[in-house]
C-alpha positions as CSV (number, residue, x, y, z in Angstrom):
1,X,42.7,-53.8,16.9
2,X,39.4,-52.4,15.4
3,X,38.0,-48.9,15.4
4,X,37.2,-47.7,18.9
5,X,33.5,-47.5,19.7
6,X,33.4,-47.6,23.6
7,X,35.7,-46.3,26.3
8,X,36.1,-46.4,30.1
9,X,37.4,-43.2,31.6
10,X,39.0,-43.6,35.1
11,X,38.8,-40.4,37.2
12,X,36.1,-37.8,37.6
13,X,38.2,-34.7,38.3
14,X,39.0,-32.3,35.5
15,X,40.4,-34.5,32.7
16,X,37.8,-37.3,33.1
17,X,34.5,-35.4,32.4
18,X,36.2,-33.5,29.6
19,X,37.4,-36.7,28.1
20,X,33.9,-38.1,28.4
21,X,32.4,-35.1,26.6
22,X,35.1,-35.1,23.9
23,X,34.8,-38.8,23.2
24,X,31.0,-38.6,23.0
25,X,31.4,-35.8,20.5
26,X,33.8,-38.0,18.5
27,X,31.2,-40.7,18.3
28,X,32.6,-42.9,21.1
29,X,30.4,-44.0,24.0
30,X,32.2,-43.2,27.2
31,X,31.5,-43.8,30.9
32,X,33.4,-42.0,33.6
33,X,34.3,-43.9,36.8
34,X,35.2,-41.9,39.9
35,X,36.7,-43.4,43.1
36,X,35.1,-41.0,45.5
37,X,31.5,-41.6,46.5
38,X,30.3,-38.1,45.7
39,X,31.4,-35.0,43.8
40,X,34.2,-32.9,45.5
41,X,31.9,-30.2,46.8
42,X,33.8,-27.8,49.2
43,X,37.1,-29.7,48.7
44,X,40.3,-28.2,47.4
45,X,41.8,-24.8,46.7
46,X,41.7,-22.5,43.7
47,X,43.3,-22.9,40.2
48,X,43.5,-20.9,37.0
49,X,42.1,-21.7,33.6
50,X,44.3,-20.1,30.9
51,X,43.0,-18.9,27.5
52,X,44.2,-22.1,25.8
53,X,42.2,-24.1,28.4
54,X,39.1,-22.1,27.6
55,X,39.7,-22.7,23.9
56,X,39.8,-26.4,24.4
57,X,36.6,-26.3,26.5
58,X,35.0,-24.3,23.7
59,X,35.6,-27.3,21.3
60,X,33.3,-29.5,23.4
61,X,30.7,-26.8,24.3
62,X,31.8,-26.6,27.9
63,X,33.4,-23.1,28.1
64,X,30.3,-21.3,29.3
65,X,29.8,-23.8,32.1
66,X,33.2,-23.0,33.5
67,X,33.0,-19.3,32.9
68,X,29.7,-19.3,35.0
69,X,31.7,-20.3,38.1
70,X,35.0,-18.6,37.4
71,X,36.2,-15.1,38.1
72,X,38.3,-13.2,35.5
73,X,41.7,-11.9,36.7
74,X,43.0,-9.6,34.0
75,X,45.5,-7.8,36.3
76,X,48.8,-9.3,37.6
77,X,51.4,-7.4,39.6
78,X,54.7,-8.6,41.0
79,X,56.3,-7.4,44.2
80,X,59.5,-8.0,46.1
81,X,59.3,-7.1,49.7
82,X,57.5,-3.8,49.9
83,X,58.6,-2.8,46.4
84,X,56.0,-3.0,43.6
85,X,57.7,-3.9,40.3
86,X,54.7,-3.1,38.1
87,X,52.0,-4.9,36.3
88,X,52.7,-7.9,34.1
89,X,51.5,-7.0,30.5
90,X,48.6,-9.0,29.2
91,X,48.6,-10.9,25.9
92,X,46.5,-8.8,23.5
93,X,43.5,-10.5,21.9
94,X,43.1,-13.2,24.6
95,X,40.7,-13.5,27.4
96,X,42.1,-13.1,30.9
97,X,43.0,-15.9,33.3
98,X,39.9,-17.4,34.9
99,X,40.2,-18.1,38.6
100,X,38.0,-20.9,39.9
101,X,37.7,-23.0,43.0
102,X,38.5,-26.6,42.2
103,X,35.3,-27.9,43.7
104,X,33.3,-25.5,41.5
105,X,35.2,-26.6,38.4
106,X,34.6,-30.3,39.2
107,X,30.9,-29.7,39.7
108,X,30.6,-27.6,36.5
109,X,32.3,-30.2,34.3
110,X,30.4,-33.0,36.0
111,X,27.0,-31.4,35.4
112,X,27.9,-30.4,31.8
113,X,29.1,-33.9,31.0
114,X,25.9,-35.5,32.4
115,X,23.8,-32.9,30.5
116,X,25.6,-34.0,27.3
117,X,24.7,-37.7,28.0
118,X,27.9,-38.9,29.6
119,X,27.3,-41.4,32.4
120,X,29.4,-40.9,35.5
121,X,29.5,-43.5,38.3
122,X,30.9,-42.7,41.8
123,X,32.4,-45.1,44.3
124,X,34.3,-46.9,41.6
125,X,38.0,-47.3,42.7
126,X,40.0,-49.2,40.1
127,X,42.1,-52.1,41.3
128,X,43.0,-53.9,38.1
129,X,42.3,-54.6,34.4
130,X,42.1,-57.6,32.1
131,X,42.9,-57.0,28.5
132,X,41.9,-59.3,25.6
133,X,42.0,-59.2,21.8
134,X,38.5,-57.8,21.8
135,X,38.4,-55.3,24.7
136,X,39.5,-54.4,28.2
137,X,37.7,-55.0,31.5
138,X,38.2,-52.8,34.6
139,X,37.8,-54.3,38.1
140,X,36.8,-52.1,41.0
141,X,37.1,-52.4,44.8
142,X,33.3,-52.9,45.2
143,X,33.5,-56.1,43.1
144,X,32.0,-54.6,40.0
145,X,33.5,-54.7,36.5
146,X,33.1,-52.7,33.3
147,X,34.2,-53.6,29.7
148,X,34.9,-51.5,26.7
149,X,37.2,-51.2,23.7
150,X,39.7,-48.9,25.5
151,X,40.5,-47.5,29.0
152,X,41.7,-44.0,29.6
153,X,43.4,-43.1,32.8
154,X,42.4,-39.6,34.0
155,X,43.0,-40.5,37.6
156,X,45.4,-37.8,38.7
157,X,49.0,-37.5,39.8
158,X,48.8,-40.7,41.9
159,X,47.3,-42.7,39.0
160,X,46.5,-46.4,39.3
161,X,46.3,-46.6,35.5
162,X,49.8,-45.3,35.1
163,X,51.2,-48.2,37.2
164,X,49.1,-50.7,35.2
165,X,50.6,-49.3,32.0
166,X,54.1,-49.3,33.4
167,X,54.9,-50.8,36.9
168,X,58.3,-49.1,36.7
169,X,56.9,-45.6,35.9
170,X,58.4,-42.8,38.0
171,X,56.5,-41.5,41.0
172,X,55.5,-37.9,41.5
173,X,58.4,-35.7,42.4
174,X,58.4,-33.2,45.3
175,X,59.0,-29.6,44.3
176,X,60.4,-28.5,47.6
177,X,57.3,-26.4,48.3
178,X,54.4,-26.7,50.7
179,X,51.1,-25.1,49.7
180,X,48.4,-23.3,51.7
181,X,45.3,-21.2,50.8
182,X,43.1,-19.1,53.0
183,X,40.8,-16.1,53.3
184,X,41.9,-13.4,55.7
185,X,39.7,-11.0,57.5
186,X,41.9,-8.2,56.3
187,X,41.3,-5.9,53.3
188,X,44.1,-4.9,50.9
189,X,43.9,-1.7,48.7
190,X,43.9,-3.6,45.4
191,X,41.7,-3.8,42.4
192,X,39.4,-6.9,42.9
193,X,40.5,-8.1,39.4
194,X,44.2,-8.0,40.2
195,X,46.4,-10.8,41.4
196,X,49.5,-9.9,43.4
197,X,52.5,-12.2,43.2
198,X,54.8,-11.4,46.2
199,X,58.3,-12.6,46.9
200,X,58.6,-12.4,50.7
201,X,61.8,-12.6,52.8
202,X,61.3,-16.3,53.6
203,X,58.7,-17.5,51.1
204,X,56.5,-16.8,48.1
205,X,52.9,-15.8,48.4
206,X,50.1,-14.3,46.3
207,X,46.9,-12.5,47.2
208,X,43.8,-10.9,45.8
209,X,40.7,-9.2,47.2
210,X,37.9,-11.6,48.0
211,X,34.5,-10.7,46.5
212,X,32.7,-11.2,49.8
213,X,35.2,-9.1,51.8
214,X,38.7,-9.8,53.1
215,X,41.6,-11.1,51.1
216,X,42.2,-14.5,49.5
217,X,45.9,-15.6,49.7
218,X,48.0,-18.6,48.9
219,X,51.5,-19.5,50.1
220,X,54.3,-21.7,48.9
221,X,56.8,-22.3,51.7
222,X,60.1,-24.0,51.1
223,X,60.1,-27.5,52.6
224,X,62.9,-30.1,52.8
225,X,60.8,-33.1,53.6
226,X,57.7,-33.9,51.6
227,X,54.4,-34.6,53.4
228,X,51.4,-36.4,52.1
229,X,48.2,-34.5,52.2
230,X,47.0,-36.7,55.1
231,X,50.2,-36.0,57.0
232,X,50.0,-32.3,56.5
233,X,46.4,-32.1,57.6
234,X,47.1,-34.1,60.7
235,X,49.1,-31.1,61.9
236,X,46.6,-28.6,63.5
237,X,45.8,-25.6,61.4
238,X,46.7,-23.4,64.4
239,X,50.2,-24.8,64.4
240,X,50.6,-24.2,60.6
241,X,49.5,-20.6,61.2
242,X,52.3,-20.2,63.8
243,X,54.8,-21.4,61.1
244,X,53.3,-19.1,58.5
245,X,53.3,-16.1,60.9
246,X,57.0,-16.7,61.5
247,X,57.8,-17.0,57.8
248,X,55.9,-13.8,56.8
249,X,56.5,-11.7,59.9
250,X,58.6,-9.2,58.0
251,X,56.4,-9.0,54.9
252,X,53.7,-6.4,54.0
253,X,50.9,-7.3,53.7
254,X,51.9,-11.0,54.3
255,X,52.2,-10.6,58.0
256,X,48.7,-9.0,58.3
257,X,47.2,-11.6,56.0
258,X,48.4,-14.5,58.1
259,X,47.7,-12.8,61.4
260,X,44.0,-12.1,60.4
261,X,43.4,-15.7,59.2
262,X,41.5,-18.0,61.6
263,X,42.4,-21.7,61.7
264,X,39.0,-22.8,60.3
265,X,39.7,-20.7,57.1
266,X,43.2,-22.2,56.4
267,X,43.3,-24.8,53.6
268,X,46.4,-27.1,53.9
269,X,47.2,-28.3,50.4
270,X,50.2,-30.4,51.4
271,X,53.5,-30.8,49.5
272,X,53.4,-29.7,45.9
273,X,54.4,-32.3,43.3
274,X,55.1,-32.6,39.6
275,X,55.3,-35.6,37.3
276,X,58.7,-36.3,35.8
277,X,58.7,-37.3,32.1
278,X,57.1,-40.7,31.7
279,X,58.7,-43.3,29.4
280,X,55.2,-44.6,28.4
281,X,51.9,-42.8,28.0
282,X,50.0,-45.8,26.7
283,X,50.2,-49.6,26.3
284,X,47.7,-51.8,24.5
285,X,44.2,-50.6,25.1
286,X,45.2,-48.1,27.9
287,X,46.4,-44.5,27.7
288,X,46.8,-41.6,30.1
289,X,45.5,-38.0,30.0
290,X,45.9,-35.0,32.4
291,X,47.9,-35.2,35.6
292,X,48.3,-38.9,35.3
293,X,50.6,-38.3,32.3
294,X,51.9,-34.8,32.8
295,X,51.4,-32.7,36.0
296,X,53.5,-29.6,35.8
297,X,54.1,-27.5,38.9
298,X,51.3,-25.2,39.9
299,X,53.8,-22.4,39.1
300,X,53.0,-23.0,35.4
301,X,49.4,-21.9,35.7
302,X,48.7,-24.5,33.1
303,X,48.0,-27.8,34.9
304,X,44.2,-27.8,34.4
305,X,44.4,-26.3,31.0
306,X,46.9,-28.9,29.7
307,X,44.7,-31.7,31.2
308,X,41.7,-30.3,29.3
309,X,43.7,-30.0,26.1
310,X,44.9,-33.6,26.3
311,X,41.4,-35.0,26.9
312,X,40.2,-33.2,23.8
313,X,43.2,-34.3,21.7
314,X,43.0,-38.0,22.5
315,X,39.3,-37.9,21.4
316,X,40.3,-36.4,18.1
317,X,42.9,-39.0,17.5
318,X,40.5,-41.9,18.3
319,X,37.9,-40.3,16.0
320,X,40.2,-40.1,13.0
321,X,42.6,-43.0,13.2
322,X,41.8,-46.6,12.4
323,X,42.6,-48.2,15.8
324,X,43.6,-47.4,19.3
325,X,47.3,-48.2,18.8
326,X,47.8,-45.6,16.1
327,X,45.5,-43.1,17.9
328,X,47.4,-43.3,21.2
329,X,50.8,-43.0,19.4
330,X,49.7,-40.0,17.5
331,X,48.2,-38.4,20.6
332,X,51.5,-38.8,22.5
333,X,53.4,-37.3,19.5
334,X,51.0,-34.3,19.5
335,X,51.1,-33.7,23.3
336,X,54.5,-34.7,24.8
337,X,56.7,-31.8,23.4
338,X,54.2,-29.2,24.5
339,X,53.5,-30.4,28.0
340,X,57.2,-31.0,28.7
341,X,58.2,-27.5,27.6
342,X,55.6,-26.1,30.0
343,X,56.8,-28.3,32.8
344,X,60.4,-27.1,32.2
345,X,59.3,-23.4,32.4
346,X,57.4,-24.1,35.7
347,X,60.5,-25.8,37.2
348,X,62.5,-22.7,36.6
349,X,59.8,-20.6,38.4
350,X,59.9,-22.9,41.4
351,X,63.6,-22.1,42.0
352,X,62.7,-18.4,42.0
353,X,60.0,-18.9,44.7
354,X,62.6,-19.4,47.4
355,X,65.4,-16.9,46.5
356,X,68.4,-16.5,48.8
357,X,69.5,-13.2,50.3
358,X,71.7,-12.2,47.3
359,X,69.0,-13.0,44.8
360,X,66.5,-11.1,46.8
361,X,68.8,-8.1,46.9
362,X,69.1,-7.9,43.1
363,X,65.6,-8.9,42.2
364,X,64.2,-5.3,42.4
365,X,66.8,-4.3,39.9
366,X,66.7,-7.2,37.5
367,X,63.0,-8.1,37.6
368,X,61.7,-4.9,35.7
369,X,64.3,-5.6,33.0
370,X,63.4,-9.3,32.8
371,X,59.7,-8.5,32.6
372,X,60.4,-6.7,29.4
373,X,62.8,-9.3,27.9
374,X,62.9,-13.0,28.9
375,X,59.7,-12.8,31.0
376,X,57.8,-10.7,28.4
377,X,54.4,-12.5,28.1
378,X,54.5,-12.9,24.3
379,X,57.8,-14.6,24.5
380,X,57.4,-16.6,27.7
381,X,53.8,-17.7,27.7
382,X,52.5,-16.6,24.3
383,X,53.0,-20.0,22.6
384,X,51.2,-21.7,25.6
385,X,48.2,-19.4,25.8
386,X,47.6,-18.8,22.1
387,X,47.4,-22.5,21.4
388,X,44.0,-23.6,19.9
389,X,42.9,-27.1,19.1
390,X,41.0,-27.2,15.8
391,X,38.4,-29.8,16.5
392,X,37.3,-30.1,12.8
393,X,40.8,-30.5,11.4
394,X,41.4,-34.2,10.6
395,X,44.2,-36.0,12.5
396,X,46.8,-37.9,10.6
397,X,49.1,-40.6,11.9
398,X,52.2,-38.8,10.5
399,X,53.3,-35.2,11.0
């Protein structure tokens, strides 16, 4: 297999445009193919970009585009019931978490990629590939095809490319939580730059003041049976609000937040999923980046940032190594231990989001101690957030 000069990137969410920009900077001509006919304007909830995600964006000259649509959230406070456990210490020397609406992030990355010369085609849903000794051809539902040296799957947690690489690859796993986001017509007496993480009597929720008035909030309710996004959204928002009002009836300010939320302002996010460890990240001329390869729980606060990192790292490997096979193997070696460690930490947090009565009773006593020891930011998330990809450092096939 010869040196890679052209690439097809499947998926136009977060990892796809970043991969397109990184590949172009690495001297590889890349085109991004997105299944949906338009950009995701107005679709999706919010997410956080951690300092390591910003550092990876900086490597491809895209950090400022994201900061322009994001909101810094330097303050984080934990509560159990009505008891405030105190502020989570920040990591010194790092920028704060950046809160951004998913649609705004997609638009910012899309526009910056196009400005850098990356071609993005919409309405291109992948259905199959044909691989030869000289390249790979993608086939789309509209009858069109595209050919390049390699194909990178950045097509999300329900990736088509993943099943083409490995038909026996595991499916996304349900976390046991159901997600919601909304804006309530209710003001909380908090600093606008502070996020409150609250453990309620029957479920976990978070909230922060909304810049335009009211309060943004999100909820993770325990759920036995997973629902697809379509199934969850077929249930009327008013019915979901009744369920949420019952779940948070004894919580302050949870009860007021739900009570002052109108059905038209409730975003149903569906069941939350993670990707279990995949046996194969690549095969032949195909490889995976982002959620297609590694989707940790949203509890990690790292999903988007890890996707950005992987898109940058695969481009570095393709830039410096002699062929796709060695580049993909080195990329997986660099990325797998890091993303799986983050996923394991997030899985532990998920268990804490639905504490039983006994755990809830001791949390106010144990949590302040844990925040200074095992949950101390430098120890728990320092290695994650201080991680910086050196774009100029040459990549070698061996450690």
